[in-house]
DOVO-532109 format. One record per residue (C-alpha): residue in one letter; z, y, x negated. Coordinates in pm, 1 decimal, always signed. Layout:
<rs>
<r 'A',<Z,Y,X>>
...
</rs>
This chain:
<rs>
<r 'M',<-3436.0,-2091.4,-4785.6>>
<r 'A',<-3437.6,-2281.3,-4458.3>>
<r 'K',<-3399.6,-2603.1,-4651.0>>
<r 'F',<-3048.3,-2520.9,-4765.3>>
<r 'P',<-2736.4,-2447.7,-4558.1>>
<r 'L',<-2615.4,-2089.9,-4559.1>>
<r 'F',<-2259.2,-2182.3,-4643.3>>
<r 'N',<-2371.4,-2319.9,-4977.0>>
<r 'I',<-2533.5,-1989.0,-5062.5>>
<r 'S',<-2270.4,-1747.3,-4934.2>>
<r 'R',<-1969.8,-1901.0,-5104.8>>
<r 'K',<-1868.4,-1770.2,-5442.3>>
<r 'N',<-1840.1,-1998.2,-5747.5>>
<r 'E',<-2021.3,-2275.7,-5561.9>>
<r 'T',<-2184.0,-2555.7,-5766.4>>
<r 'Y',<-2549.6,-2570.4,-5668.9>>
<r 'P',<-2715.5,-2900.9,-5583.2>>
<r 'A',<-2854.2,-3101.2,-5875.0>>
<r 'N',<-3195.3,-3126.9,-5710.7>>
<r 'F',<-3210.3,-2754.2,-5646.1>>
<r 'N',<-3544.3,-2643.5,-5793.7>>
<r 'I',<-3494.3,-2288.9,-5911.3>>
<r 'K',<-3695.3,-2067.0,-6141.8>>
<r 'C',<-3410.0,-1847.1,-6252.2>>
<r 'K',<-3053.9,-1756.0,-6166.3>>
<r 'S',<-3141.7,-1391.0,-6091.0>>
<r 'Q',<-3383.1,-1499.9,-5817.8>>
<r 'L',<-3107.1,-1703.3,-5650.4>>
<r 'L',<-2870.0,-1408.6,-5658.3>>
<r 'E',<-3130.6,-1180.7,-5500.9>>
<r 'E',<-3191.9,-1426.6,-5219.8>>
<r 'H',<-2817.0,-1466.1,-5174.7>>
<r 'E',<-2772.8,-1087.5,-5128.6>>
<r 'S',<-3069.0,-1072.0,-4888.4>>
<r 'V',<-2920.3,-1342.1,-4665.9>>
<r 'K',<-2584.4,-1165.5,-4650.9>>
<r 'L',<-2755.8,-836.6,-4559.1>>
<r 'I',<-2958.1,-999.3,-4279.8>>
<r 'I',<-2648.6,-1167.1,-4134.5>>
<r 'N',<-2448.6,-841.3,-4140.5>>
<r 'R',<-2731.1,-657.1,-3963.7>>
<r 'R',<-2749.0,-919.5,-3691.8>>
<r 'V',<-2374.1,-900.2,-3630.6>>
<r 'A',<-2374.6,-518.1,-3622.3>>
<r 'V',<-2684.5,-474.5,-3403.3>>
<r 'H',<-2642.9,-775.1,-3174.1>>
<r 'P',<-2274.0,-866.2,-3147.6>>
<r 'M',<-2196.3,-1192.8,-2968.3>>
<r 'K',<-2066.1,-1057.4,-2635.7>>
<r 'W',<-2175.0,-1357.3,-2434.0>>
<r 'P',<-2094.0,-1662.7,-2645.4>>
<r 'L',<-2123.1,-1893.8,-2343.6>>
<r 'L',<-2423.3,-1721.0,-2183.6>>
<r 'R',<-2707.5,-1743.8,-2431.9>>
<r 'C',<-2990.6,-1694.7,-2178.6>>
<r 'K',<-3083.1,-1370.2,-2006.1>>
<r 'W',<-3101.5,-1530.2,-1661.6>>
<r 'Q',<-2742.7,-1654.8,-1702.4>>
<r 'K',<-2622.1,-1305.1,-1785.4>>
<r 'K',<-2806.8,-1153.0,-1488.7>>
<r 'L',<-2670.6,-1415.9,-1254.2>>
<r 'T',<-2315.3,-1359.6,-1374.8>>
<r 'L',<-2343.5,-982.0,-1337.6>>
<r 'S',<-2487.4,-1015.7,-988.1>>
<r 'L',<-2209.1,-1247.7,-874.8>>
<r 'T',<-1945.0,-1018.5,-1025.2>>
<r 'L',<-2084.2,-712.6,-846.6>>
<r 'F',<-2107.3,-905.1,-520.9>>
<r 'L',<-1744.6,-1016.6,-543.7>>
<r 'I',<-1629.1,-662.2,-623.0>>
<r 'C',<-1814.0,-520.7,-321.1>>
<r 'L',<-1674.3,-795.6,-100.0>>
<r 'L',<-1321.3,-723.3,-220.3>>
<r 'I',<-1363.1,-350.8,-151.7>>
<r 'I',<-1485.3,-418.9,+202.8>>
<r 'F',<-1194.0,-649.7,+280.2>>
<r 'A',<-944.2,-412.6,+120.8>>
<r 'Y',<-1037.2,-148.0,+378.6>>
<r 'S',<-986.3,-384.6,+671.1>>
<r 'D',<-645.1,-396.9,+838.3>>
<r 'E',<-655.1,-774.5,+877.2>>
<r 'F',<-693.7,-832.5,+504.4>>
<r 'R',<-423.1,-580.5,+413.8>>
<r 'N',<-187.7,-729.2,+669.9>>
<r 'K',<-230.2,-1077.7,+520.5>>
<r 'V',<-166.4,-948.5,+169.7>>
<r 'F',<+126.2,-747.4,+299.1>>
<r 'S',<+275.3,-1051.6,+472.6>>
<r 'V',<+273.4,-1233.6,+138.3>>
<r 'F',<+443.6,-933.5,-18.3>>
<r 'L',<+710.2,-935.1,+252.1>>
<r 'S',<+773.7,-1306.6,+208.8>>
<r 'N',<+845.5,-1240.6,-158.3>>
<r 'R',<+1069.4,-946.2,-76.0>>
<r 'F',<+1262.2,-1140.4,+184.7>>
<r 'G',<+1478.1,-1319.7,-66.8>>
<r 'Q',<+1541.8,-1000.9,-262.5>>
<r 'V',<+1717.7,-813.4,+18.4>>
<r 'T',<+2089.3,-809.2,-47.3>>
<r 'N',<+2307.8,-1030.7,+173.4>>
<r 'I',<+2013.8,-1126.4,+394.4>>
<r 'S',<+2204.3,-1419.8,+543.6>>
<r 'K',<+2456.2,-1182.4,+700.7>>
<r 'L',<+2174.1,-974.8,+841.4>>
<r 'Q',<+2013.4,-1279.5,+1000.6>>
<r 'T',<+2345.6,-1382.9,+1150.6>>
<r 'A',<+2395.4,-1041.5,+1302.3>>
<r 'F',<+2051.3,-1054.6,+1458.8>>
<r 'A',<+2108.8,-1403.0,+1595.5>>
<r 'N',<+2428.8,-1293.1,+1765.3>>
<r 'S',<+2250.2,-1012.3,+1944.1>>
<r 'N',<+1955.3,-1232.2,+2033.1>>
<r 'Q',<+2127.4,-1387.9,+2328.6>>
<r 'E',<+1960.8,-1520.3,+2643.4>>
<r 'P',<+1814.4,-1212.5,+2815.8>>
<r 'N',<+1941.9,-1115.0,+3156.4>>
<r 'T',<+1692.9,-969.1,+3401.0>>
<r 'S',<+1948.8,-729.6,+3546.7>>
<r 'H',<+1952.4,-364.5,+3438.4>>
<r 'Q',<+2328.4,-387.9,+3415.4>>
<r 'Q',<+2312.1,-601.8,+3104.8>>
<r 'L',<+2511.9,-432.7,+2831.6>>
<r 'L',<+2342.2,-418.2,+2494.2>>
<r 'K',<+2602.8,-395.6,+2220.9>>
<r 'P',<+2419.6,-371.4,+1888.4>>
<r 'M',<+2626.8,-400.0,+1574.0>>
<r 'Q',<+2678.7,-91.8,+1360.7>>
<r 'Y',<+2624.8,-102.7,+986.7>>
<r 'I',<+2663.8,+127.2,+688.8>>
<r 'L',<+2436.9,+165.2,+387.5>>
<r 'N',<+2623.3,+315.4,+93.2>>
<r 'Y',<+2429.6,+418.1,-217.3>>
<r 'S',<+2731.8,+388.7,-445.9>>
<r 'A',<+2795.5,+18.4,-379.0>>
<r 'A',<+2655.1,-236.1,-620.6>>
<r 'Q',<+2548.5,-437.6,-318.0>>
<r 'L',<+2489.9,-310.9,+32.5>>
<r 'N',<+2775.9,-355.7,+274.9>>
<r 'Y',<+2657.0,-505.3,+603.2>>
<r 'S',<+2995.5,-588.3,+748.0>>
<r 'S',<+3073.8,-442.0,+1087.4>>
<r 'I',<+3253.3,-112.1,+1100.9>>
<r 'L',<+3604.7,-178.8,+1222.2>>
<r 'K',<+3698.2,+185.2,+1249.9>>
<r 'P',<+3445.0,+365.9,+1474.2>>
<r 'I',<+3233.6,+623.6,+1293.6>>
<r 'T',<+3041.2,+868.8,+1503.8>>
<r 'S',<+2750.6,+1096.5,+1426.9>>
<r 'N',<+2613.4,+1386.9,+1625.6>>
<r 'Y',<+2260.4,+1307.2,+1508.0>>
<r 'N',<+2139.5,+992.9,+1685.5>>
<r 'I',<+1779.4,+909.4,+1597.2>>
<r 'F',<+1587.8,+634.6,+1777.5>>
<r 'V',<+1268.8,+482.2,+1644.0>>
<r 'I',<+1067.3,+173.8,+1744.0>>
<r 'Y',<+947.1,-48.6,+1460.9>>
<r 'T',<+793.4,-376.6,+1570.6>>
<r 'R',<+489.6,-596.1,+1496.0>>
<r 'E',<+509.1,-541.5,+1123.3>>
<r 'N',<+187.0,-453.7,+940.9>>
<r 'Y',<+79.2,-260.8,+634.8>>
<r 'R',<-3.6,+66.5,+809.6>>
<r 'L',<+316.8,+71.0,+1012.4>>
<r 'H',<+519.1,-3.0,+699.4>>
<r 'M',<+370.5,+294.3,+516.3>>
<r 'K',<+432.3,+524.9,+812.3>>
<r 'F',<+796.0,+423.3,+845.3>>
<r 'D',<+848.3,+458.0,+471.2>>
<r 'L',<+717.2,+816.2,+483.4>>
<r 'F',<+919.6,+886.0,+799.2>>
<r 'I',<+1249.9,+789.7,+631.6>>
<r 'H',<+1157.2,+958.0,+304.0>>
<r 'S',<+1080.9,+1293.4,+466.3>>
<r 'L',<+1388.7,+1265.7,+689.8>>
<r 'F',<+1627.0,+1223.7,+394.6>>
<r 'K',<+1441.1,+1478.5,+185.3>>
<r 'H',<+1502.7,+1766.4,+426.9>>
<r 'T',<+1858.1,+1701.7,+544.1>>
<r 'N',<+2195.9,+1595.6,+412.2>>
<r 'A',<+2351.1,+1547.2,+757.0>>
<r 'Q',<+2535.4,+1228.1,+846.5>>
<r 'L',<+2273.1,+1041.0,+1049.2>>
<r 'H',<+2291.4,+744.9,+1282.7>>
<r 'L',<+1957.3,+565.9,+1289.6>>
<r 'H',<+1889.4,+334.5,+1585.9>>
<r 'V',<+1597.6,+98.9,+1519.3>>
<r 'I',<+1442.8,-105.1,+1800.5>>
<r 'T',<+1270.3,-392.5,+1624.7>>
<r 'D',<+1200.2,-764.5,+1616.6>>
<r 'K',<+1329.2,-1036.4,+1387.5>>
<r 'E',<+1018.8,-1044.8,+1166.9>>
<r 'S',<+1006.5,-667.2,+1117.1>>
<r 'E',<+1378.8,-619.2,+1057.8>>
<r 'V',<+1357.9,-731.8,+697.0>>
<r 'A',<+1104.2,-460.0,+614.2>>
<r 'V',<+1319.8,-198.1,+788.8>>
<r 'L',<+1618.8,-298.4,+581.8>>
<r 'E',<+1422.1,-296.7,+257.2>>
<r 'I',<+1294.7,+57.2,+321.0>>
<r 'L',<+1637.4,+188.5,+419.9>>
<r 'Q',<+1793.4,+31.5,+113.3>>
<r 'R',<+1547.4,+201.4,-122.9>>
<r 'K',<+1571.5,+543.8,+38.9>>
<r 'V',<+1950.6,+544.1,+60.8>>
<r 'R',<+1977.4,+469.7,-309.0>>
<r 'R',<+1710.6,+719.5,-404.7>>
<r 'F',<+1860.7,+1010.2,-210.3>>
<r 'K',<+2222.7,+895.7,-263.3>>
<r 'R',<+2316.8,+896.7,+103.1>>
<r 'V',<+2545.1,+710.7,+338.2>>
<r 'L',<+2359.6,+599.6,+649.4>>
<r 'I',<+2491.4,+456.9,+975.2>>
<r 'Y',<+2234.5,+240.4,+1148.1>>
<r 'S',<+2207.7,-2.0,+1438.9>>
<r 'M',<+1948.5,-268.0,+1514.4>>
<r 'Y',<+1827.9,-342.4,+1869.5>>
<r 'N',<+1642.3,-653.6,+1976.1>>
<r 'I',<+1307.9,-544.7,+2122.8>>
<r 'Q',<+1303.0,-840.4,+2363.6>>
<r 'I',<+1638.7,-753.3,+2518.6>>
<r 'C',<+1543.8,-385.0,+2541.0>>
<r 'S',<+1216.3,-476.9,+2710.9>>
<r 'N',<+1399.6,-686.0,+2968.7>>
<r 'I',<+1641.2,-402.1,+3043.0>>
<r 'I',<+1357.4,-165.6,+3137.5>>
<r 'Q',<+1121.3,-428.2,+3280.0>>
<r 'D',<+1138.9,-282.1,+3631.6>>
<r 'I',<+1026.6,+58.9,+3499.4>>
<r 'T',<+742.0,-99.0,+3304.2>>
<r 'D',<+622.6,-295.6,+3608.4>>
<r 'K',<+605.6,+20.9,+3818.2>>
<r 'L',<+431.6,+243.2,+3564.2>>
<r 'S',<+196.6,+20.3,+3365.1>>
<r 'P',<-60.6,-26.0,+3647.4>>
<r 'Y',<-121.3,+351.5,+3646.2>>
<r 'F',<-60.6,+448.1,+3282.9>>
<r 'S',<-236.5,+177.2,+3081.9>>
<r 'S',<-607.4,+105.3,+3056.9>>
<r 'A',<-569.1,-266.8,+3136.9>>
<r 'P',<-285.2,-507.5,+3224.4>>
<r 'N',<-271.2,-655.2,+2872.5>>
<r 'S',<-384.7,-349.4,+2678.9>>
<r 'Y',<-209.5,-182.6,+2385.7>>
<r 'Y',<-24.5,+76.5,+2595.4>>
<r 'S',<+77.8,-168.8,+2868.4>>
<r 'D',<+358.5,-306.2,+2650.6>>
<r 'S',<+712.3,-214.7,+2750.7>>
<r 'L',<+779.2,-47.6,+2416.5>>
<r 'F',<+551.8,+239.4,+2527.9>>
<r 'F',<+784.7,+307.9,+2821.8>>
<r 'M',<+1106.9,+279.1,+2621.9>>
<r 'S',<+1182.7,+653.2,+2635.1>>
<r 'L',<+1204.5,+643.0,+3015.7>>
<r 'G',<+1479.4,+380.5,+3008.1>>
<r 'L',<+1657.5,+468.9,+2685.2>>
<r 'H',<+1962.8,+582.8,+2883.9>>
<r 'R',<+2012.3,+216.4,+2979.0>>
<r 'I',<+1974.4,+89.5,+2622.8>>
<r 'A',<+2187.3,+345.3,+2436.6>>
<r 'D',<+2564.5,+311.0,+2439.0>>
<r 'V',<+2740.8,+512.5,+2708.2>>
<r 'S',<+2924.0,+703.7,+2433.9>>
<r 'L',<+2595.1,+866.7,+2330.6>>
<r 'S',<+2519.3,+1186.5,+2517.6>>
<r 'R',<+2205.0,+1301.7,+2337.9>>
<r 'A',<+1939.4,+1140.5,+2122.9>>
<r 'I',<+1587.7,+1198.1,+1993.3>>
<r 'L',<+1317.5,+929.9,+2004.5>>
<r 'F',<+1046.8,+955.4,+1736.1>>
<r 'D',<+717.8,+783.7,+1670.4>>
<r 'C',<+693.2,+622.4,+1326.6>>
<r 'D',<+405.7,+852.5,+1228.5>>
<r 'I',<+625.1,+1164.8,+1229.4>>
<r 'V',<+674.5,+1345.8,+897.1>>
<r 'F',<+952.2,+1602.8,+864.1>>
<r 'R',<+907.0,+1941.1,+701.9>>
<r 'S',<+1248.8,+2085.2,+797.0>>
<r 'D',<+1610.2,+1988.0,+859.8>>
<r 'I',<+1650.2,+1766.1,+1164.7>>
<r 'R',<+1968.4,+1954.9,+1255.3>>
<r 'L',<+1747.0,+2245.5,+1362.6>>
<r 'L',<+1574.4,+2017.6,+1611.6>>
<r 'F',<+1907.0,+1895.1,+1751.4>>
<r 'A',<+2001.2,+2260.5,+1796.7>>
<r 'E',<+1724.9,+2280.1,+2059.9>>
<r 'F',<+1953.0,+2082.4,+2295.1>>
<r 'D',<+2170.6,+2393.7,+2326.1>>
<r 'R',<+1876.1,+2576.6,+2486.0>>
<r 'F',<+1833.6,+2327.1,+2768.8>>
<r 'L',<+1883.0,+2465.1,+3118.0>>
<r 'P',<+2131.7,+2284.1,+3344.5>>
<r 'N',<+1868.0,+2072.3,+3522.4>>
<r 'Q',<+1654.9,+1978.8,+3222.5>>
<r 'L',<+1661.6,+1614.6,+3112.9>>
<r 'F',<+1388.9,+1579.0,+2849.5>>
<r 'G',<+1236.2,+1799.0,+2583.6>>
<r 'L',<+872.3,+1753.3,+2477.1>>
<r 'A',<+604.4,+1955.5,+2300.2>>
<r 'P',<+260.5,+2020.4,+2454.7>>
<r 'E',<-34.7,+1791.8,+2398.3>>
<r 'L',<-278.3,+1952.9,+2150.1>>
<r 'T',<-598.6,+1778.8,+2260.8>>
<r 'P',<-806.0,+1795.9,+2583.2>>
<r 'V',<-721.9,+1436.1,+2676.8>>
<r 'Y',<-573.3,+1536.4,+3014.3>>
<r 'R',<-859.6,+1771.0,+3088.9>>
<r 'H',<-1070.6,+1456.4,+3061.9>>
<r 'I',<-837.1,+1237.1,+3270.2>>
<r 'L',<-802.2,+1499.4,+3545.5>>
<r 'Y',<-1171.5,+1566.8,+3593.7>>
<r 'R',<-1160.7,+1453.2,+3959.1>>
<r 'Y',<-858.5,+1666.1,+4040.4>>
<r 'R',<-1001.5,+1968.1,+3855.7>>
<r 'T',<-1326.9,+1930.8,+4045.2>>
<r 'Q',<-1136.5,+1960.9,+4374.1>>
<r 'F',<-908.7,+2237.6,+4243.6>>
<r 'P',<-1100.8,+2432.8,+3975.8>>
<r 'E',<-843.6,+2713.4,+3980.9>>
<r 'S',<-564.3,+2480.9,+3866.8>>
<r 'N',<-420.6,+2528.6,+3519.2>>
<r 'F',<-343.0,+2155.2,+3492.9>>
<r 'G',<-540.6,+2037.4,+3191.7>>
<r 'N',<-600.3,+2384.3,+3044.3>>
<r 'P',<-487.8,+2472.2,+2689.6>>
<r 'Y',<-136.0,+2610.0,+2663.3>>
<r 'Q',<-229.1,+2936.4,+2493.2>>
<r 'P',<-279.6,+3214.5,+2751.5>>
<r 'I',<-622.9,+3215.0,+2909.6>>
<r 'Q',<-772.4,+3496.1,+3114.4>>
<r 'I',<-866.9,+3424.2,+3473.0>>
<r 'G',<-1101.7,+3627.9,+3688.8>>
<r 'K',<-1324.6,+3768.3,+3415.5>>
<r 'N',<-1634.5,+3601.9,+3555.0>>
<r 'N',<-1754.5,+3801.1,+3855.5>>
<r 'N',<-1970.6,+3513.1,+3972.5>>
<r 'N',<-1666.8,+3289.0,+4023.4>>
<r 'K',<-1535.4,+3375.3,+4371.0>>
<r 'N',<-1242.2,+3135.2,+4345.7>>
<r 'N',<-1105.9,+3317.5,+4042.3>>
<r 'N',<-1143.5,+3654.7,+4213.1>>
<r 'K',<-940.8,+3530.7,+4507.5>>
<r 'L',<-659.7,+3414.9,+4285.0>>
<r 'L',<-592.5,+3739.7,+4100.6>>
<r 'T',<-606.6,+4104.2,+4189.6>>
<r 'S',<-616.0,+4204.6,+3820.2>>
<r 'R',<-888.6,+4061.2,+3600.0>>
<r 'S',<-681.5,+4116.2,+3288.5>>
<r 'Q',<-394.4,+3895.9,+3406.3>>
<r 'E',<-314.6,+3603.7,+3177.7>>
<r 'R',<-115.6,+3282.8,+3213.6>>
<r 'H',<-37.7,+2969.7,+3017.0>>
<r 'G',<-224.9,+2650.4,+3082.6>>
<r 'Y',<-64.3,+2308.6,+3111.4>>
<r 'P',<-240.9,+2068.6,+2870.0>>
<r 'G',<+10.9,+1790.3,+2926.5>>
<r 'L',<+295.1,+1666.9,+2706.6>>
<r 'N',<+304.9,+1454.6,+2391.9>>
<r 'S',<+570.7,+1184.3,+2356.7>>
<r 'G',<+569.4,+1160.3,+1976.6>>
<r 'V',<+900.1,+1351.6,+1979.4>>
<r 'V',<+1125.2,+1322.7,+2286.4>>
<r 'L',<+1461.9,+1495.6,+2319.0>>
<r 'I',<+1678.3,+1304.9,+2567.7>>
<r 'L',<+2004.7,+1408.5,+2734.6>>
<r 'L',<+2131.6,+1061.2,+2811.6>>
<r 'N',<+2434.8,+1150.7,+3023.9>>
<r 'R',<+2235.5,+1383.8,+3248.0>>
<r 'I',<+1973.4,+1119.2,+3308.0>>
<r 'R',<+2236.6,+859.8,+3394.0>>
<r 'N',<+2385.2,+1095.2,+3652.6>>
<r 'S',<+2056.3,+1233.6,+3788.8>>
<r 'S',<+1975.7,+1116.1,+4139.5>>
<r 'T',<+1648.2,+1311.3,+4121.7>>
<r 'Y',<+1527.0,+1111.3,+3823.9>>
<r 'I',<+1620.7,+782.9,+3990.2>>
<r 'E',<+1424.4,+885.0,+4299.3>>
<r 'I',<+1120.1,+985.6,+4094.2>>
<r 'L',<+1109.8,+639.8,+3936.7>>
<r 'T',<+1076.0,+469.8,+4274.7>>
<r 'K',<+746.7,+301.2,+4349.7>>
<r 'Y',<+680.6,+529.4,+4646.4>>
<r 'E',<+715.2,+849.7,+4442.5>>
<r 'I',<+504.9,+716.8,+4157.0>>
<r 'N',<+224.3,+623.3,+4397.9>>
<r 'R',<+244.2,+968.8,+4557.2>>
<r 'L',<+214.2,+1150.1,+4222.7>>
<r 'V',<-75.5,+937.0,+4104.1>>
<r 'A',<-263.9,+980.5,+4432.4>>
<r 'K',<-200.7,+1356.3,+4447.8>>
<r 'Y',<-358.2,+1422.5,+4108.1>>
<r 'S',<-615.1,+1138.0,+4112.8>>
<r 'F',<-452.5,+1029.8,+3790.7>>
<r 'K',<-546.9,+720.1,+3590.5>>
<r 'G',<-392.0,+737.8,+3246.1>>
<r 'H',<-378.6,+508.7,+2946.2>>
<r 'L',<-104.8,+651.8,+2718.1>>
<r 'G',<+211.1,+495.8,+2858.9>>
<r 'D',<+521.3,+714.5,+2896.6>>
<r 'Q',<+326.0,+1022.0,+2784.1>>
<r 'D',<+119.3,+1010.1,+3104.0>>
<r 'F',<+432.2,+990.5,+3318.6>>
<r 'F',<+596.3,+1279.9,+3132.0>>
<r 'T',<+281.7,+1485.9,+3186.9>>
<r 'L',<+291.6,+1430.8,+3563.9>>
<r 'L',<+667.5,+1481.4,+3570.5>>
<r 'G',<+644.1,+1811.4,+3384.4>>
<r 'Y',<+380.8,+1950.6,+3619.5>>
<r 'E',<+529.9,+1832.4,+3947.6>>
<r 'Y',<+895.0,+1889.3,+3845.2>>
<r 'P',<+882.8,+2158.9,+3573.1>>
<r 'T',<+1258.6,+2221.9,+3595.1>>
<r 'L',<+1328.2,+1875.2,+3449.7>>
<r 'I',<+1137.9,+1927.2,+3122.3>>
<r 'Y',<+1230.8,+2158.8,+2836.2>>
<r 'R',<+917.9,+2280.9,+2659.2>>
<r 'L',<+955.8,+2217.5,+2288.5>>
<r 'D',<+752.5,+2439.8,+2058.2>>
<r 'C',<+442.4,+2275.9,+1911.0>>
<r 'V',<+572.7,+2333.2,+1555.7>>
<r 'W',<+817.0,+2045.6,+1622.3>>
<r 'N',<+530.5,+1808.5,+1702.8>>
<r 'R',<+220.7,+1931.8,+1525.9>>
<r 'Q',<-32.6,+1664.3,+1622.1>>
<r 'L',<-325.1,+1611.3,+1387.4>>
<r 'C',<-558.8,+1388.5,+1589.3>>
<r 'T',<-910.4,+1535.0,+1622.6>>
<r 'W',<-1075.0,+1241.6,+1802.3>>
<r 'W',<-1166.7,+1445.1,+2109.0>>
<r 'K',<-1343.3,+1707.3,+1899.8>>
<r 'D',<-1614.0,+1452.5,+1821.0>>
<r 'H',<-1628.1,+1309.1,+2173.2>>
<r 'G',<-1758.9,+1577.9,+2402.6>>
<r 'Y',<-1509.8,+1864.8,+2364.9>>
<r 'S',<-1608.7,+2034.2,+2039.4>>
<r 'N',<-1667.7,+2369.1,+2211.0>>
<r 'I',<-1312.9,+2400.0,+2350.9>>
<r 'F',<-1114.6,+2174.4,+2116.7>>
<r 'D',<-981.2,+2454.9,+1897.0>>
<r 'A',<-819.1,+2623.0,+2197.8>>
<r 'Y',<-608.7,+2309.8,+2252.3>>
<r 'F',<-549.6,+2236.5,+1883.9>>
<r 'R',<-406.8,+2579.0,+1810.3>>
<r 'C',<-40.5,+2587.0,+1703.2>>
<r 'D',<+96.8,+2912.7,+1561.9>>
<r 'G',<+409.1,+2923.1,+1351.0>>
<r 'N',<+573.7,+2749.1,+1058.3>>
<r 'I',<+516.0,+2376.3,+1108.1>>
<r 'K',<+843.0,+2180.1,+1104.7>>
<r 'M',<+713.7,+1832.0,+1187.5>>
<r 'Y',<+371.6,+1674.8,+1154.7>>
<r 'H',<+254.9,+1399.2,+1386.5>>
<r 'G',<-10.4,+1182.3,+1223.5>>
<r 'N',<-144.7,+1032.4,+1546.2>>
<r 'C',<-481.8,+854.2,+1540.0>>
<r 'N',<-382.1,+743.2,+1186.7>>
<r 'T',<-451.9,+1094.5,+1061.8>>
<r 'R',<-351.1,+1182.9,+707.9>>
<r 'I',<-53.3,+1417.1,+678.0>>
<r 'P',<-118.0,+1742.4,+485.1>>
<r 'E',<+52.1,+1766.9,+145.9>>
</rs>
């Protein structure tokens, strides 16, 4: 059979070759059926999956290279640098899709004037409206002033994938839990502004809202508070050029200079805040401020300041500075003479002072502008005195200053309940404080805002 091509055998009604030596026609038909059966078996049992790779070593090599490339892609996908590069390509494609982007760029260019080093520089950001019902977004300036009692400040700069996802969730949860007329103030840079606009556009249309928003140039804002940053960064950042040494981490302390004088109250949020209740309830906390209180912050829920204050606590072991906020009993240990001197009753309890967290900051702008006490506290002499008194060397920017301010001048800070800033970071639990971490991390009550610090995942 190998002498003759298969196609001559398998075709019906084929004329056989003249020199084809055959004994009988029945024998040819039997061989014809046998060949067809063998071919069908080969196709069914060994289908041609690798038409170009006929050798086993070629198949193994191809599989190995494929697996290697998949593993490499997975590793890079979990790295921030890779995701940021992919995300930058995504943003470049989205840039041209944002409605009326040329007007937005013009507005930014007008505000991006030559910075003035004086504090007295007036920052006049343009106000815009996003209206869900319009076919295209209206970015023209508002001729007739529109005011809102709910002024929300947020800093969004140095665009990257993780920050984008946090801000998206921030806006989504904000709109989901309130229908109030909001005025969003975004401190950003030119590169990040496009992403801010794209997120706002999507959320406004999804939730069918009308949003007032203003954009602030981060460079101008940094110059306005540069004197505050220069005084505080040597004491409240780990290194001169470290992450927390940037002026944006001291923005809350000079926001009264940046915000328009018509604004009397505002709340500054981190981008990793997720709302679980109506923001109007948080603004209602302003009505509980005492006459001298300027800021409102929730307690820190980790032992970070117990760690920072180890020198001070060694000198003053009876101090509650750095202790968890929940009441702790003092004087129970009979071997501790210092505790016995402090209290006559061993059952007496008091709150600790774990420090303050600046993820959510309530700010009474007018009071701060008119407060001579606050101006005096921000002098270089007073800052040096506070740092020396508590042997303090922080690394968390404005949060460190608020912590010192709240302990030395408790009448200036309104204590916000932890349910309004439920921090989720557990880094310190795995770094030497596992035995006491739960005492700090405790927060009783119905959580109204989650703070996903340390890039912690927000509970569903």
